[in-house]
N, C-alpha and C positions, 0 to 999 in steps of 0.2 A: 595603436597606446603603446606604449613604452614603459610600464610598470616595470621596477625593479624588486626585489626580497632585498631587504636589507636584514633583517634578523629574526627571529622565531623567539619571543619572551618566554611564552608558557606552550608548555603540551600536557595537557593530563587525559591519560588514554583508558579507556577499558574496551572491554569483548565487542561493545554494539557501540560505543560513542566516543569521540576524540573531541575536546577543546581547545582551539588552537589561537593563540595570541601573536601578532606578526607587527613588525615594521616594514612599510613600504614608501619606495620612493616613487611619485606619480609620474608621468610626464609634462608635468608642471614645475616640477622640483620640489613639490611639499612631500613632507614626510607624515605619513599618517600612522596610527595604531590602529590596527583590524583586528576583531575578536571573530572569530566563526568556528560552526559546531559541525563536523563530519560525522553520518550516523551510518551504521550500517546498511546495507540494503534493505528492502523489505517486499513483500509479496502480499499483494490482495488478491482473495480469490470470490470469484463471484459464481456459487455455487446455485447448477441449476438443474431440477428435474421435472420433467418434462416442460411445459410452459410457465413453473414456477422459480422467480428467484428467491434464493431461501435468504433472510438476515438472521444474523445471531440474536439471542433474547438481548434488550437493551442493557449496556455495560456502563458502569461508572467510568466516568473519564476525570480522573485528579484536574489535568488541565481546565477543563470548562466545569470541572465540581457537580456534575450532575451525569445520570446515565444517557448514554446515546445509541441509535440506531447503528449498528457496523455490518458490512462482510466480516469473514474470517480472514485473519492478514496474521503478520509476524514477522520478525526478523531472518533475513539469510546471512546466514554462518561465511564468513569471507572463502571459506574450502567447501562449501556446499554449492552445489546444482542450483537454482531456484527452483526449477521443476518438479525436483525430489524434496521439495520442504512441503509441498501442498499436501501430499497425503497426512504428511506428522501436522501440519497446519490445521485440516478439515476434522483428523481426529481427535485433537484436543479441544479446540473450539466448538464441534456441532457432537462429538460425541460419537460418530459413525467409523467404520471398520472401513480398511483401503478396497476390500472386494466391494463396497458400495460405490465406489467411483469406477465408471465407466470409459470414462476420456477427460485426460487433462489438454487443454488446447491454449497457448501462450497466444493472448492477445496482440502481441508484437514480437518482432524477433529481437527488440531490444530493449532494455529497463527508459523509463524515461528516467530524465534527472530533474528534480525536485530542487532547485535553487533560488535560494534569495540572497538579501545582502548577509544574511547571520547564519544560514544555514544549508549544507549540501547533502542530497539523500538521493540514491536512485530507486525505483518502485517497478515491479515487474507484476505484470497482470494476467491472469489468469482464468481460464472459464474451466470449472469442473462440472463435467454432466455427471448426474449420479442417477444410479439405476431406476426403473418406475416405482420397486418396490422397496427401495431402500429406507430401513428404518432410520430417522433422524432425531436424538433424544433428546438435543439440545435446540428446537427450532425456534426463533423469535418469533418471526410473520414470515410469509411469503406473499410475493407482489406477481401478480400475472404478466405477463408479455404484452401486455395492451398498454397505448399510451395514458389512459386514465390511471391506470394502477401505477405506471413507471413515472408518472407526474408526482403521483402521492409520496411513491418513494422518494423519488429527488427532492419533494418537501421536507422529507425527515431524516434526510442522510445529513450530518455536520461535518462528518471527513474530507477533508479536501482531496485527501487519496481515494479514498472510496468513490468518493463522486465522479474522479477524474478517470478512474479505470470503467468504471461503468457507462460515464459518457464517451469514453474510445471506442468501446467495445459495441454499444449502441450504434455510433457514426459508421462501424468498419462493416454493421452487419445488413445497413439500408441498401438498397436494392439500386444498381447504379441508374 
């Protein structure tokens, strides 16, 4: 593939999002106008207390026009270490103190690229092991780490990022 950028037509940039319109010349000699969205990195956190995965209370999502079940998550600033965002996310979304976090474990060494024809974003996945007696003021639901409960959780999770992080973690936990 030997595509070449001809021109940038529009760039609208904010702290968390950039919209770009470009003209490209394809290897077949065709000129295309291409619009895309570049999003800031995100972190999705799987809070684990004992054998329970903790989900947020259902949260209204404008894009789907209803409340959905999700894991805590948020944007990671360009100058921020992704793992450093985890305590902030858990404090904001679950109401816990940083002392309630026993360990933060990255699910992978690198973020996953969420890429489509229209949008690009990198997603970091973490497991946050919470202390056994930690009080969690904003618990929505708890799901046991058993296949029946995990199946029930997967049936409720609509966020593709949350599903991807959970499935990747479960896959990596499987015995060889």
